VEXVO-533336 format. One line per 10 residues: number of its first residue (from 1); their letters; for each residue x, y, z of C-alpha. Coordinates in nm, 3 decimals, padded with zeros to 5 digits. Layout:
N
NUM = a = X,Y,Z | ...
//
This chain:
466
1 = mtdeparssr = -02.544,-17.493,-00.587 | -02.900,-17.417,-00.710 | -03.006,-17.218,-01.005 | -03.152,-16.857,-01.009 | -03.467,-16.813,-01.088 | -03.503,-16.658,-01.426 | -03.595,-16.338,-01.436 | -03.949,-16.264,-01.562 | -03.944,-16.069,-01.916 | -04.179,-15.778,-01.956
11 = avvvggglag = -04.367,-15.651,-02.260 | -04.523,-15.355,-02.339 | -04.800,-15.353,-02.628 | -04.873,-15.011,-02.735 | -05.202,-14.968,-02.884 | -05.529,-15.135,-02.761 | -05.701,-15.204,-03.027 | -05.782,-15.567,-03.197 | -05.410,-15.626,-03.305 | -05.272,-15.508,-02.969
21 = vtaalrladt = -05.531,-15.720,-02.734 | -05.472,-15.983,-02.912 | -05.113,-15.965,-02.863 | -05.136,-15.903,-02.523 | -05.311,-16.169,-02.387 | -05.129,-16.429,-02.591 | -04.771,-16.276,-02.408 | -04.939,-16.285,-02.104 | -05.068,-16.639,-02.144 | -04.763,-16.745,-02.153
31 = gldvtllegr = -04.627,-16.588,-01.829 | -04.462,-16.227,-01.953 | -04.543,-15.932,-01.712 | -04.748,-15.742,-01.973 | -04.839,-15.358,-01.986 | -05.082,-15.272,-02.265 | -05.078,-14.881,-02.318 | -05.363,-14.715,-02.511 | -05.415,-14.326,-02.562 | -05.778,-14.362,-02.611
41 = prlgglvfsf = -06.004,-14.332,-02.273 | -06.135,-14.686,-02.422 | -05.991,-15.010,-02.614 | -06.107,-15.139,-02.903 | -05.963,-14.890,-03.148 | -06.180,-14.816,-03.464 | -06.457,-15.062,-03.324 | -06.578,-14.891,-03.072 | -06.958,-14.723,-02.927 | -07.038,-14.419,-02.799
51 = rrgeltvdng = -07.341,-14.256,-02.666 | -07.593,-14.043,-02.824 | -07.839,-13.923,-02.606 | -08.029,-14.240,-02.466 | -07.876,-14.444,-02.747 | -07.545,-14.680,-02.765 | -07.395,-14.629,-03.141 | -07.127,-14.804,-03.285 | -06.888,-14.606,-03.509 | -06.983,-14.833,-03.760
61 = qhvylrcctg = -07.120,-15.153,-03.862 | -06.858,-15.431,-03.840 | -06.973,-15.801,-03.945 | -06.740,-16.120,-03.974 | -06.752,-16.439,-04.126 | -06.735,-16.803,-04.009 | -06.384,-16.858,-04.166 | -06.249,-16.586,-03.963 | -06.125,-16.822,-03.700 | -05.877,-16.571,-03.532
71 = yrwlldrvgg = -06.145,-16.319,-03.451 | -06.353,-16.594,-03.344 | -06.049,-16.688,-03.102 | -06.105,-16.363,-02.971 | -06.468,-16.360,-02.919 | -06.425,-16.653,-02.722 | -06.108,-16.561,-02.537 | -06.284,-16.223,-02.374 | -06.607,-16.424,-02.366 | -06.786,-16.252,-02.620
81 = trlaplqdrl = -06.880,-16.570,-02.869 | -07.303,-16.560,-02.789 | -07.250,-16.182,-02.825 | -07.198,-16.237,-03.181 | -07.389,-16.498,-03.316 | -07.334,-16.626,-03.665 | -07.587,-16.725,-03.917 | -07.674,-17.103,-03.910 | -07.626,-17.036,-04.327 | -07.512,-16.756,-04.547
91 = dvpvldigrp = -07.835,-16.606,-04.675 | -07.792,-16.193,-04.804 | -08.114,-16.046,-04.911 | -08.032,-15.813,-05.212 | -08.277,-15.558,-05.270 | -08.218,-15.391,-05.689 | -08.403,-15.082,-05.735 | -08.201,-15.026,-06.091 | -08.524,-15.113,-06.257 | -08.838,-14.873,-06.230
101 = grprlgrlrr = -09.119,-15.028,-06.024 | -09.090,-15.222,-05.676 | -08.758,-15.328,-05.555 | -08.675,-15.665,-05.658 | -08.552,-15.931,-05.400 | -08.295,-16.142,-05.442 | -08.071,-16.372,-05.249 | -07.710,-16.524,-05.194 | -07.783,-16.828,-05.015 | -07.589,-17.166,-04.977
111 = tglpvpfhla = -07.665,-17.517,-04.918 | -07.507,-17.763,-04.723 | -07.331,-17.916,-05.037 | -06.948,-17.940,-05.072 | -06.767,-17.686,-05.201 | -06.830,-17.525,-05.491 | -07.127,-17.690,-05.531 | -07.285,-17.477,-05.159 | -07.352,-17.179,-05.367 | -07.489,-17.330,-05.737
121 = aglatyphls = -07.857,-17.344,-05.624 | -07.856,-16.959,-05.474 | -07.660,-16.861,-05.822 | -07.893,-17.068,-06.034 | -08.200,-16.836,-05.866 | -08.024,-16.503,-05.805 | -08.245,-16.303,-06.030 | -07.983,-15.977,-06.043 | -07.789,-16.161,-06.304 | -07.902,-16.328,-06.638
131 = laerasvgra = -07.839,-16.729,-06.737 | -07.551,-16.651,-06.921 | -07.388,-16.439,-06.601 | -07.454,-16.670,-06.387 | -07.281,-16.943,-06.609 | -06.987,-16.709,-06.630 | -06.982,-16.661,-06.247 | -06.932,-17.021,-06.190 | -06.636,-17.047,-06.452 | -06.461,-16.726,-06.273
141 = alalrrldpa = -06.504,-16.940,-05.953 | -06.345,-17.216,-06.046 | -06.050,-17.008,-06.203 | -06.035,-16.852,-05.871 | -06.026,-17.137,-05.674 | -05.706,-17.241,-05.836 | -05.486,-16.942,-05.757 | -05.268,-16.886,-05.479 | -05.306,-16.549,-05.298 | -04.933,-16.582,-05.184
151 = dpaldgidfa = -04.794,-16.538,-05.549 | -04.695,-16.215,-05.567 | -04.746,-16.144,-05.971 | -05.125,-16.118,-05.841 | -05.034,-15.836,-05.596 | -04.935,-15.636,-05.912 | -05.303,-15.659,-06.103 | -05.641,-15.525,-06.002 | -05.931,-15.739,-05.942 | -06.146,-15.565,-06.208
161 = twlgrhgqsr = -05.862,-15.677,-06.490 | -05.881,-16.062,-06.401 | -06.253,-16.049,-06.394 | -06.256,-15.898,-06.739 | -06.015,-16.165,-06.861 | -06.228,-16.465,-06.736 | -06.602,-16.300,-06.883 | -06.747,-16.077,-06.606 | -06.983,-15.819,-06.736 | -06.975,-15.463,-06.597
171 = rtvealwdlv = -07.306,-15.598,-06.479 | -07.153,-15.890,-06.278 | -06.936,-15.693,-06.105 | -07.174,-15.464,-05.948 | -07.445,-15.734,-05.847 | -07.206,-15.995,-05.710 | -06.828,-15.950,-05.695 | -06.820,-15.575,-05.585 | -07.129,-15.616,-05.351 | -06.904,-15.849,-05.156
181 = gvatlnataa = -06.585,-15.673,-05.231 | -06.615,-15.348,-05.135 | -06.752,-15.445,-04.830 | -06.436,-15.688,-04.717 | -06.167,-15.491,-04.908 | -06.271,-15.142,-04.859 | -06.237,-15.088,-05.255 | -06.392,-15.157,-05.589 | -06.282,-15.420,-05.781 | -06.071,-15.191,-06.010
191 = hasmalaatv = -05.879,-15.039,-05.708 | -05.819,-15.376,-05.526 | -05.543,-15.605,-05.564 | -05.595,-15.910,-05.706 | -05.421,-16.086,-05.385 | -05.591,-15.934,-05.166 | -05.930,-16.045,-05.311 | -05.833,-16.397,-05.406 | -05.761,-16.410,-05.022 | -06.138,-16.281,-04.953
201 = fktgllsdpg = -06.322,-16.494,-05.239 | -06.125,-16.815,-05.180 | -06.110,-16.832,-04.821 | -06.481,-16.727,-04.788 | -06.681,-16.852,-05.036 | -06.456,-17.097,-05.202 | -06.250,-17.289,-04.880 | -06.567,-17.457,-04.667 | -06.939,-17.450,-04.724 | -07.002,-17.245,-04.433
211 = aadigwasvp = -06.707,-17.033,-04.458 | -06.899,-16.725,-04.543 | -07.181,-16.723,-04.279 | -07.217,-16.393,-04.126 | -07.194,-16.263,-03.779 | -07.270,-15.959,-03.623 | -07.214,-15.828,-03.251 | -07.616,-15.819,-03.090 | -07.454,-15.571,-02.863 | -07.254,-15.249,-02.864
221 = lgdlhdtlsr = -06.931,-15.322,-03.013 | -06.815,-15.116,-02.682 | -06.941,-15.442,-02.459 | -06.757,-15.659,-02.649 | -06.418,-15.465,-02.730 | -06.376,-15.257,-02.433 | -06.579,-15.384,-02.148 | -06.482,-15.772,-02.213 | -06.203,-15.723,-02.320 | -06.088,-15.552,-02.009
231 = qaldaagvrt = -06.197,-15.788,-01.793 | -05.995,-16.044,-02.039 | -05.663,-15.869,-01.983 | -05.734,-15.813,-01.618 | -05.763,-16.197,-01.564 | -05.460,-16.269,-01.774 | -05.256,-16.007,-01.541 | -05.195,-15.768,-01.802 | -05.148,-15.395,-01.662 | -05.388,-15.156,-01.893
241 = vtrakadavt = -05.312,-14.816,-01.910 | -05.565,-14.576,-02.099 | -05.504,-14.244,-02.211 | -05.133,-14.351,-02.200 | -04.990,-14.223,-02.529 | -04.653,-14.342,-02.617 | -04.400,-14.040,-02.684 | -04.102,-14.267,-02.786 | -03.923,-14.591,-02.832 | -03.561,-14.637,-02.766
251 = rtadgrwsva = -03.290,-14.875,-02.640 | -03.145,-14.865,-02.289 | -02.799,-14.928,-02.245 | -02.826,-15.265,-02.126 | -03.009,-15.372,-02.458 | -03.369,-15.341,-02.323 | -03.635,-15.132,-02.437 | -03.770,-14.800,-02.260 | -04.101,-14.692,-02.389 | -04.220,-14.314,-02.244
261 = tggeqieadt = -04.523,-14.230,-02.197 | -04.650,-13.898,-02.009 | -04.415,-13.911,-01.691 | -04.389,-14.260,-01.719 | -04.070,-14.474,-01.816 | -04.126,-14.866,-01.852 | -03.867,-15.108,-01.975 | -03.894,-15.404,-02.133 | -03.764,-15.657,-02.324 | -04.041,-15.685,-02.562
271 = vvlavpqrea = -04.243,-15.419,-02.719 | -04.530,-15.457,-02.989 | -04.643,-15.123,-03.158 | -04.978,-15.195,-03.213 | -05.048,-14.888,-03.337 | -05.157,-14.700,-03.739 | -04.880,-14.710,-03.959 | -04.802,-14.379,-03.930 | -04.756,-14.346,-03.561 | -04.565,-14.652,-03.580
281 = hgllpdgald = -04.335,-14.495,-03.813 | -04.321,-14.201,-03.579 | -04.206,-14.442,-03.291 | -03.972,-14.697,-03.452 | -03.608,-14.600,-03.388 | -03.324,-14.562,-03.672 | -03.245,-14.886,-03.859 | -03.572,-15.112,-03.736 | -03.696,-15.129,-04.083 | -03.499,-15.177,-04.430
291 = epgrlldlgt = -03.703,-14.918,-04.596 | -03.920,-14.709,-04.304 | -04.012,-14.499,-04.569 | -04.292,-14.779,-04.718 | -04.487,-14.714,-04.405 | -04.592,-14.370,-04.525 | -04.675,-14.476,-04.885 | -04.902,-14.707,-04.758 | -05.254,-14.554,-04.817 | -05.560,-14.539,-04.642
301 = apilnvhvvy = -05.971,-14.570,-04.747 | -06.248,-14.449,-04.588 | -06.541,-14.544,-04.445 | -06.881,-14.400,-04.417 | -07.210,-14.451,-04.209 | -07.493,-14.303,-04.201 | -07.700,-14.363,-03.888 | -08.120,-14.304,-03.910 | -08.431,-14.333,-03.624 | -08.720,-14.398,-03.768
311 = drkvlrrpff = -09.060,-14.312,-03.552 | -09.173,-14.663,-03.690 | -09.061,-15.026,-03.805 | -08.973,-14.969,-04.173 | -08.731,-15.298,-04.252 | -08.838,-15.656,-04.123 | -08.509,-15.784,-04.189 | -08.178,-15.786,-04.002 | -07.977,-15.615,-04.288 | -07.956,-15.646,-04.677
321 = aalgspvqwv = -07.761,-15.516,-04.980 | -07.879,-15.296,-05.220 | -07.808,-15.239,-05.596 | -07.869,-14.947,-05.833 | -07.844,-14.735,-05.533 | -07.535,-14.531,-05.364 | -07.683,-14.693,-05.011 | -07.438,-15.056,-05.012 | -07.518,-15.184,-04.730 | -07.830,-15.136,-04.397
331 = fdrtdasgla = -07.868,-15.297,-04.111 | -08.065,-15.315,-03.787 | -07.977,-15.186,-03.458 | -08.258,-15.112,-03.265 | -08.221,-15.386,-02.996 | -07.823,-15.363,-02.977 | -07.866,-14.962,-02.935 | -08.118,-14.985,-02.657 | -08.353,-14.783,-02.820 | -08.649,-14.999,-02.739
341 = rtggrggqyl = -08.585,-15.010,-02.369 | -08.518,-14.583,-02.383 | -08.862,-14.478,-02.475 | -08.855,-14.519,-02.861 | -09.063,-14.833,-02.837 | -09.252,-14.908,-03.193 | -08.913,-14.702,-03.370 | -08.620,-14.849,-03.577 | -08.227,-14.760,-03.578 | -08.103,-14.813,-03.923
351 = avsqsaaqde = -07.710,-14.786,-03.993 | -07.629,-14.745,-04.357 | -07.262,-14.888,-04.423 | -07.046,-14.726,-04.724 | -06.727,-14.851,-04.793 | -06.488,-14.726,-05.026 | -06.647,-14.335,-04.944 | -06.395,-14.147,-05.087 | -06.603,-13.907,-05.260 | -06.857,-13.906,-04.977
361 = idlpvaelre = -06.673,-13.884,-04.660 | -06.648,-13.526,-04.625 | -07.001,-13.409,-04.729 | -07.177,-13.167,-04.490 | -07.434,-13.390,-04.305 | -07.743,-13.223,-04.454 | -07.645,-13.291,-04.845 | -07.590,-13.676,-04.676 | -07.977,-13.639,-04.562 | -08.075,-13.507,-04.866
371 = rylpelerll = -07.914,-13.797,-05.088 | -07.999,-14.090,-04.822 | -08.328,-14.013,-04.710 | -08.480,-14.073,-05.013 | -08.258,-14.352,-05.134 | -08.406,-14.542,-04.808 | -08.755,-14.464,-04.934 | -08.679,-14.603,-05.263 | -08.585,-14.913,-05.136 | -08.823,-14.958,-04.802
381 = paargagvrd = -09.182,-14.830,-04.888 | -09.259,-14.852,-04.543 | -09.002,-14.563,-04.452 | -09.214,-14.296,-04.718 | -09.409,-14.121,-04.482 | -09.216,-14.245,-04.181 | -09.105,-13.968,-03.912 | -08.745,-13.928,-03.880 | -08.619,-13.847,-03.515 | -08.248,-13.864,-03.565
391 = ffvtrertat = -08.002,-13.868,-03.885 | -07.654,-13.810,-03.798 | -07.321,-13.965,-03.968 | -07.002,-14.109,-03.811 | -06.666,-14.097,-04.022 | -06.349,-14.311,-04.026 | -06.119,-14.098,-04.278 | -05.851,-14.388,-04.249 | -06.033,-14.676,-04.140 | -05.829,-14.948,-04.344
401 = fapspgvgrl = -05.503,-14.916,-04.520 | -05.595,-14.869,-04.938 | -05.541,-15.232,-05.070 | -05.435,-15.094,-05.433 | -05.235,-15.341,-05.653 | -04.866,-15.347,-05.528 | -04.951,-15.284,-05.196 | -04.822,-15.612,-05.081 | -04.438,-15.505,-05.092 | -04.536,-15.208,-04.862
411 = rpgartrvpg = -04.679,-15.403,-04.557 | -04.397,-15.523,-04.306 | -04.386,-15.846,-04.116 | -04.437,-15.847,-03.777 | -04.072,-15.845,-03.695 | -03.840,-15.582,-03.734 | -03.416,-15.604,-03.750 | -03.412,-15.506,-03.395 | -03.461,-15.790,-03.121 | -03.757,-15.715,-02.919
421 = lylagawtdt = -03.936,-15.500,-03.122 | -04.226,-15.621,-03.317 | -04.559,-15.452,-03.530 | -04.858,-15.558,-03.518 | -05.205,-15.407,-03.682 | -05.401,-15.515,-03.994 | -05.174,-15.325,-04.227 | -04.885,-15.558,-04.174 | -04.838,-15.813,-04.349 | -05.141,-16.106,-04.247
431 = gwpatmegav = -05.211,-16.178,-04.628 | -05.562,-16.034,-04.512 | -05.718,-15.699,-04.621 | -05.771,-15.453,-04.349 | -06.034,-15.665,-04.128 | -06.124,-15.744,-03.772 | -05.938,-16.072,-03.884 | -05.662,-15.926,-04.004 | -05.588,-15.686,-03.677 | -05.629,-16.043,-03.496
441 = rsgfaaasaa = -05.422,-16.234,-03.689 | -05.153,-15.945,-03.666 | -05.173,-16.009,-03.302 | -05.108,-16.332,-03.328 | -04.791,-16.297,-03.517 | -04.628,-16.022,-03.310 | -04.686,-16.240,-03.030 | -04.563,-16.573,-03.173 | -04.242,-16.391,-03.281 | -04.178,-16.254,-02.979
451 = lselgrpheh = -04.210,-16.591,-02.782 | -03.988,-16.717,-03.001 | -03.692,-16.483,-02.960 | -03.750,-16.503,-02.594 | -03.718,-16.911,-02.598 | -04.114,-16.951,-02.481 | -04.303,-17.246,-02.587 | -04.597,-17.170,-02.721 | -04.825,-17.299,-02.956 | -05.040,-17.111,-03.254
461 = plqeaa = -05.410,-17.100,-03.122 | -05.510,-17.133,-03.511 | -05.277,-17.435,-03.519 | -05.566,-17.689,-03.535 | -05.817,-17.449,-03.751 | -05.530,-17.386,-04.013
//
């Protein structure tokens, strides 16, 4: 008598952003029959590119750090590592125009010394803080290093309150803590959970000398997270269906799951909902979460991106951050957009990334133009007199969840209360803010939970890196 072969487990992943792609790859790599459904005509979620004339434009500037081991795994898994290189060592040019005269340049840099001494030399020569303020930063960093970001008490206070208790002046918050924190948390210190801030700063700046080295795509984001991701999914045997929005997720008579999309009903043993929290709330069956209404209490925060194409080169660095100006971070996207290859030789395309942009997200383009072009001229003297070939904006009104104090209790884990149904997305309880890293880690968590329930042997991809 021979045993019958085990029935192949089938999984449906709803959502083709970074979380969904990660979950689908992990499930397929262990032998599951996986279908990935995405309502848009492309993969990548909020990390995507589009065409504007002859340019290929990213919806927004996205960066990652060397400590983002999950996102680095995804880059490697889809064959995109060389297309999103990391700095050899952290080096952030910071221009301050808060005082009269020419913008003053400072740099946040690290050395190869062990933590925390790797930042000491850069901080000692950082001109945007006084000697006393630099000393106070060192003391606060040592206190930060002793914190446990998983401590629930930290989630109940805001980052600004903690900084104030540790002697940080308003200038120190502006010129250092918010310079980094706004870009990574999508909130100022006064509106950010201390727990999430501790994760960002402890992991990024105080875990390893190279943890905060910055990486970004040298090609359009769509090349990485649509084209290469689709190729990796195809190679893994995943059936990828775009323009396929899930309408309902229900239990079948035999205890499996049925996902309705358009005119198709897909039955599966495992379903991963890797969609935004409000969409997930609408698809969850009764009893899936103890308090499903909490998903609707998760606020959102916008990101605005201002795109300027000049008729000449006005910036000689790949990027910089700004102080004393509405401008936050500016990146040179000339090569990645294909500008030089499409008759724009001699011109330059800059992307201005504005996080926590609640006050500006709905302003008309004309008003944003009047606001930002003079600011760029203040920061970049070479822009004075330069012709503007194009000026446009991209708006992500719900770019991230709002990392407000108390947000931790609203974020569900990957498991639901019903077998075979899991959640993924940067808004789930990853311990990270809403970053590309958080999205990938949520995909790992959902896939691991599903595989454990199915009794499938698997190893966490970050086991060695953890």
